[in-house]
C-alpha positions in Angstrom: 2.7 9.6 18.2 4.1 7.0 15.8 7.5 7.6 14.3 7.3 9.4 11.0 9.1 8.1 7.9 11.3 10.3 5.8 14.5 12.1 6.2 14.0 13.7 9.6 13.1 10.3 11.2 16.7 9.1 10.5 18.2 11.2 13.3 19.6 9.3 16.3 17.2 9.2 19.2 19.7 10.9 21.5 20.0 13.9 19.2 18.6 17.0 21.0 16.9 18.1 17.8 14.7 15.0 17.9 13.2 16.2 21.2 12.5 19.6 19.7 11.0 18.1 16.6 8.8 15.8 18.7 7.4 18.7 20.7 6.9 20.7 17.4 5.0 17.8 15.9 2.7 17.7 18.9 2.0 21.4 18.7 1.7 21.5 14.9 0.8 18.1 13.5 1.3 17.7 9.7 -1.4 16.5 7.5 -0.3 13.3 5.6 -0.2 15.2 2.3 2.0 17.8 3.9 4.5 15.2 5.2 4.6 13.6 1.7 5.2 17.0 0.1 8.1 17.7 2.4 9.7 14.3 1.7 9.3 14.9 -2.0 10.7 18.4 -1.8 13.8 17.2 0.2 14.3 14.4 -2.3 14.0 16.8 -5.2 16.6 19.2 -3.7 19.0 16.2 -3.4 18.4 15.2 -7.1 16.4 12.1 -6.1 13.1 11.0 -7.6 10.0 11.0 -5.5 9.4 7.9 -3.4 8.2 5.0 -5.5 4.4 4.4 -5.3 2.1 2.0 -6.9 -0.2 3.7 -9.5 -3.2 3.2 -7.1 -1.3 4.8 -4.2 0.0 7.6 -6.4 -3.5 8.5 -7.6 -4.7 8.5 -4.0 -1.8 10.6 -2.8 -2.0 13.1 -5.6 -5.7 13.5 -5.2 -5.2 14.2 -1.4 -2.4 16.6 -2.2 -4.5 18.5 -4.7 -7.5 18.7 -2.4 -5.3 20.0 0.5 -3.5 22.6 -1.6 -6.8 23.8 -3.1 -8.2 24.2 0.4 -5.2 26.2 1.5 -5.5 28.3 -1.7 -9.1 29.1 -0.9 -8.1 30.3 2.5 -5.3 32.4 1.0 -7.7 34.0 -1.5 -9.9 35.0 1.4 -6.9 36.5 3.1 -5.9 38.4 0.0 -9.3 40.3 -0.1 -8.2 42.6 2.7 -4.5 42.7 2.0 -2.5 45.6 0.5 1.1 46.6 -0.1 3.9 44.2 0.9 1.4 41.8 2.5 -0.5 41.4 -0.8 2.8 40.9 -2.6 3.7 38.1 -0.1 0.3 36.5 -0.5 0.6 36.7 -4.3 3.9 34.9 -4.1 2.4 32.2 -2.0 -0.6 32.0 -4.4 1.8 31.4 -7.3 3.6 28.6 -5.3 0.2 27.0 -4.6 -0.7 27.1 -8.3 2.7 25.5 -9.2 2.1 22.8 -6.6 -1.3 22.1 -7.9 0.0 21.9 -11.5 2.8 19.5 -10.5 0.4 17.3 -8.6 -2.1 17.3 -11.5 0.7 16.3 -13.9 1.7 13.5 -11.6 -1.9 12.4 -11.1 -2.2 12.1 -14.9 0.9 10.0 -15.0 -0.3 7.7 -12.2 -3.7 7.3 -13.9 -2.0 6.4 -17.2 0.0 3.8 -15.3 -3.2 2.3 -14.0 -4.5 2.0 -17.5 -1.4 -0.1 -18.4 -1.7 -2.4 -15.4 
């Protein structure tokens, strides 16, 4: 598997956590949009802006992100049909997080599209 960019790829190769992460990546590969979301979230928590993207790449990335999260949201809504009690509460919390992620990605998509209009 090729090396991934981002914060976690900066660990020294002899770090024992790197072997664990490599095995984890093999068992549970991330979708490209997930990896970008993780990098953006880490940067956000460290008060850094998202990675710079061209307007064209930003539009592509945000469209992929929206599509991915909406797909995950559809699966979640199916799971909510049979849920009750604390499980339903947990799923509702996740649904609200998905809605927030979609709203943020749509706002960024609008910004990237506006930049394209200026180029």
